[in-house]
C-alpha positions, -999 to +999 in steps of 0.1 A: +153-496+010+165-467-011+201-456-009+208-423+011+218-395-012+245-374+006+241-346-020+205-344-013+211-341+025+235-312+020+211-293-002+217-256-007+185-248+013+197-266+044+231-250+042+217-216+040+195-222+071+225-235+091+247-205+080+219-180+089+215-195+123+253-193+129+253-157+117+223-148+139+239-162+170+272-144+161+254-111+156+236-115+190+269-120+207+283-090+188+255-067+198+257-077+234+295-073+233+291-037+219+265-029+245+287-041+274+320-027+261+310+006+245+275+016+257+276+004+293+313-001+296+323+031+315+295+027+340+301-010+346+339-003+348+333+024+374+310+001+394+336-026+394+363-002+405+340+012+433+333-024+445+370-032+445+382+001+460+374+020+491+379+058+491+391+067+527+394+103+535+425+115+553+414+139+580+439+167+586+451+177+620+433+208+632+455+238+637+470+246+671+460+277+690+486+297+709+484+327+732+504+360+725+535+346+742+536+314+722+520+291+748+496+264+737+460+271+744+443+243+724+458+215+703+447+183+686+455+149+699+450+114+684+415+099+687+399+068+673+364+066+657+343+037+644+333+041+608+309+021+586+309+019+548+272+013+539+279-005+506+300-032+524+280-033+556+244-034+544+244-068+526+254-084+559+234-061+582+212-089+598+243-107+610+266-077+618+242-051+632+235-068+665+272-075+671+283-039+663+255-025+685+266-047+714+302-036+711+292+000+711+267-005+740+238+010+720+206+000+705+206-012+668+184+017+658+212+041+669+236+025+644+210+024+616+201+061+621+238+071+620+243+052+587+211+066+571+222+101+578+247+097+550+221+091+524+226+075+490+255+098+481+278+084+507+271+047+503+308+041+494+320+067+519+328+056+554+305+072+579+317+078+615+291+064+639+311+066+671+338+090+682+365+088+708+363+050+709+379+034+740+405+006+740+378-020+748+357-011+717+388-010+694+400-044+707+366-061+702+362-047+667+396-060+657+389-094+672+356-096+652+370-081+621+359-109+598+324-108+612+321-070+607+324-063+570+325-026+562+334-016+598+367+001+604+386+019+632+398+052+618+424+075+633+416+112+635+421+139+661+401+158+688+406+191+706+427+190+738+427+221+759+461+227+775+461+262+791+447+266+826+418+287+814+383+280+801+380+308+775+348+290+765+331+318+745+363+331+730+377+298+716+343+283+709+339+246+702+339+221+674+313+194+670+300+169+644+283+187+615+245+185+616+221+180+588+209+216+591+245+228+588+250+206+556+217+221+542+230+256+549+262+252+529+244+235+500+253+251+467+284+267+482+321+258+477+320+240+510+292+216+500+316+191+484+340+193+514+318+183+543+301+150+548+280+135+576+303+128+606+328+156+599+339+179+627+334+216+621+339+248+641+305+257+655+310+287+678+337+313+688+369+317+668+368+280+659+338+288+637+351+321+623+385+307+615+372+273+603+388+275+569+423+282+583+421+257+612+405+227+594+432+221+568+425+202+536+414+166+534+434+139+516+423+106+501+436+070+505+425+045+478+423+010+494+418-022+476+392-044+493+377-079+490+341-089+484+333-081+520+348-047+519+378-058+540+411-039+534+436-058+513+462-034+500+470+002+490+462+010+453+494+014+434+514+012+466+498+045+476+511+064+446+476+076+437+468+088+472+463+125+479+479+137+511+460+159+535+472+193+545+471+200+582+453+231+594+470+264+600+479+274+635+467+307+650+484+329+675+460+349+696+463+383+712+451+366+744+473+365+774+467+333+793+477+348+827+453+378+823+425+355+810+429+332+840+428+361+865+398+377+848+379+343+850+387+341+887+375+377+894+342+373+876+336+337+887+310+345+915+290+367+892+271+368+860+286+392+835+315+398+811+350+412+809+367+423+777+403+436+777+419+450+745+453+463+735+440+498+723+470+501+699+458+474+676+425+459+689+439+426+700+418+409+726+439+403+757+411+386+776+374+378+771+353+363+798+316+355+799+302+341+831+287+316+837+307+296+812+312+259+805+339+232+800+349+230+763+357+193+769+319+188+767+321+190+729+354+172+725+351+135+723+325+116+744+309+129+775+283+115+799+246+124+794+247+141+829+275+164+819+256+175+787+224+180+806+241+201+833+250+227+807+220+225+783+194+227+811+213+252+834+189+281+841+219+305+842+225+298+804+262+292+804+263+289+766+250+325+762+279+348+754+274+378+776+304+396+761+288+397+726+251+390+729+238+411+757+219+443+751+220+462+784+217+499+789+252+514+792+243+537+821+265+567+828+293+554+805+272+569+778+279+604+791+313+604+774+297+601+740+270+627+749+297+652+760+316+647+728+285+650+706+273+681+724+306+698+720+311+687+684+277+699+672+282+732+692+251+724+712+270+738+741+303+758+744+333+745+763+326+768+792+289+758+795+276+753+831+243+745+847+229+742+882+220+707+894+195+707+923+195+669+924+165+664+901+150+674+868+113+679+860+100+676+825+063+677+819+046+659+848+076+636+855+106+642+878+139+625+871+161+621+901+199+624+905+219+606+931+232+639+946+229+677+944+259+687+923+253+724+922+270+745+895+284+719+870+305+722+839+313+695+813+343+683+832+325+679+865+295+664+848+317+634+839+339+632+870+309+633+894+285+617+870+258+643+870+225+629+856+207+663+855+233+677+831+226+650+805+189+650+810+190+685+797+217+678+771+197+651+752+168+676+748+192+701+733+212+676+712+183+654+699+183+617+695+192+618+658+225+635+665+231+611+694+225+582+670+249+596+645+278+598+670+269+565+685+274+549+651+308+566+649+319+550+681+308+515+668+275+511+686+243+498+669+264+475+647+287+445+650+323+453+657+334+426+633+353+407+660+363+372+649+341+354+674+308+341+662+272+351+671+279+388+678+250+411+685+246+446+673+231+464+703+205+491+697+204+529+696+172+547+688+166+576+664+134+593+653+125+566+627+130+538+652+110+556+679+081+560+655+082+523+649+085+514+686+056+537+695+032+538+665+006+557+686+031+585+692+058+595+716+070+628+732+103+642+743+096+628+778+104+594+763+140+603+755+151+621+787+166+590+802+185+582+770+208+611+779+223+589+807+224+557+787+190+543+798+157+537+780+158+520+747+196+520+743+214+487+745+251+479+741+275+449+744+306+447+765+327+442+733+313+475+720+321+491+753+357+478+753+362+492+718+347+524+731+372+526+759+400+518+735+389+547+713+393+572+741+427+556+748+436+560+711+428+598+711+397+592+689+408+563+667+384+533+667+401+500+662+384+467+654+387+441+682+400+407+671+412+375+687+437+363+660+471+380+660+488+359+634+480+329+612+507+304+602+508+300+564+516+264+556+525+272+520+550+299+528+561+286+562+557+321+576+533+339+600+509+363+584+497+392+605+459+395+607+445+427+591+419+448+610+399+479+604+403+513+621+390+549+616+394+583+631+363+597+645+351+631+632+357+647+666+384+673+672+415+665+693+405+693+717+372+676+724+388+642+727+413+655+752+386+673+772+368+640+777+400+621+784+410+645+812+375+641+827+379+603+826+412+607+845+394+628+870+367+600+875+394+579+891+418+604+906+400+637+915+380+644+947+343+636+940+352+611+913+331+580+911+358+554+906+384+559+934+385+522+939+402+519+905+433+536+917+464+515+921+479+523+956+514+536+957+518+534+919+526+559+892+502+541+868+473+564+861+440+549+851+412+568+833+377+555+831+340+560+836+315+542+858+280+532+848+251+520+869+224+507+846+189+505+861+173+471+859+136+466+863+141+430+874+165+436+903+197+454+913+214+476+887+240+463+864+275+476+872+297+489+843+332+503+843+352+513+811+388+523+815+423+524+800+459+527+813+485+540+815+469+574+808+498+589+787+507+557+768+478+533+770+485+496+767+452+481+779+416+491+777+389+472+797+352+469+800+337+451+830+300+444+832+286+427+863+249+419+862+226+428+892+256+439+913+248+476+921+272+506+917+299+503+890+324+521+911+321+496+939+321+463+919+335+467+885+362+494+891+382+473+916+382+444+891+397+467+865+423+479+889+434+444+897+436+433+860+455+464+849+480+461+878+486+425+870+490+430+833+513+460+836+534+451+866+528+414+873+514+422+908+484+400+916+462+410+945+444+377+948+461+342+950+452+319+921+425+293+927+437+260+942+424+241+912+428+256+877+410+244+845+426+217+824+450+205+851+452+169+865+435+180+897+407+196+877+402+165+856+402+143+886+374+164+902+354+162+870+359+125+867+347+118+902+316+140+897+305+122+865+319+088+872+344+084+845+382+080+842+402+112+842+417+122+808+454+115+805+478+144+809+488+147+772+519+165+762+514+182+729+541+188+704+537+219+683+528+206+648+541+238+632+573+241+653+575+277+641+569+298+673+602+306+689+606+327+721+619+357+701+589+355+678+565+355+707+576+389+719+556+420+710 
């Protein structure tokens, strides 16, 4: 057998092959290392961090709402929600989903639908699937914590209504943001702020002042284990971003006046708006029927929700801002000012009223034979014949022009959502309404605020305030001041105003006639007088014809006559004559506001009191809400600051 030659075994060829194999393997590892560390490194690093961290939003406390005297109207109190992080929950869904659904008392599809609302973008973001969780739910989730990966109990807040008023349409409500709302803010600065499950102001001043009230979210970075369970704070919380609580708002509303207005209007359908004519602050705003704002705060029973949504009286409809009813004879004030301003008639103009007016083949009736009537008596005694003839002299385009000056046919700009514009016709609009043609006979009734004219009670209240202000229109607004969390001071809310192009002489002519409506023989609003009082009220009645029933009753007024502090519009639907129904309500509210004298005792049960909650709980079969004492989160309103 030949001897093994070691040199032959370690030939150069074999050495090169071995070295090449080693280099090839090394290069493979090097390429993979470069790919992982340089090419894919940032993405993989981010994914690892995301899997090890949970980004939990800090929800700020919504701003408190105060009345003009510094009393709490609405605040925020602690509440607990159940949140699910899809990234941590989904891998264990088969085991955890039935348990979570059982704890919540819902079907599994409810939980799945809630999670899916977040979409792919929020897979690492906790999604709130249940609000206002009770003690039983919280205890069971904590007991089964290890079996519910990705499920957490989070602390947030909900609205608590403190004042003994409803103020449903003025305050408005907050609710969970819907997909349609998220779609509407897409490509806006708010698109990155809101996520599924967030609470947002939806109606009323809660919606208009959403940015101030909501605050600014913060972020906690939480280290979690493989099942998404919380382990510790990242960097001991040094990298967390603190939330900023919402700014509080002080309203012009007077709780006492609001409560009395709600009581007076309670048996009817209609609206009351009271303003401070000096600055446009809303002292009270009522729309009846109304609803309980607790319906949209936390959890309510299905029956409670259906009682409101299916109510044929439409309590969600804001009659103070969205109605478009004819103003009736309250329109005569505008007509008188327009006729005098355009020199359609002189100041000493008079005409004879036989109790009717015939134009063409149609006769328009008045409610009385007024005889020889001048501009003053046409308002005091509310002579229809006078204004049937005036509209034909003035023309609808001039009427439209002055209506716009008084704020009609447009939104007032009040900081309450869903305001209507009303409607005032002109030649162009009449042509559109009646493409086959129309005649002057179509417009005769517009002279007394009938026909195609439509206004809102908010517009009418601003109208009354304009007469109180000697011809200065002031924008109505709910917010009086906003607490600036950066400066620690209260910022006064700005509002618009303008002087009407009507002479002082004409304004005073109409104002004196309004005083006569309440205080002179033959006036249509004697029931607005305050007995044995030096307070003089000026106003104008309106009885708007209604083809579907009794007329709507209007009364616009202000007081005291020489130095007005309050202007009011009362609309009562299907109630009859304004002087009989609406005028007495105004008298009671003005007397109460200016002197503190209340003609009617308060109701035995007021909203948001323990007795009120007990009645509601018994009706719907749930435990009454606790009587929560709310601490002012701002601690900035002092008694001296609450004074006017």
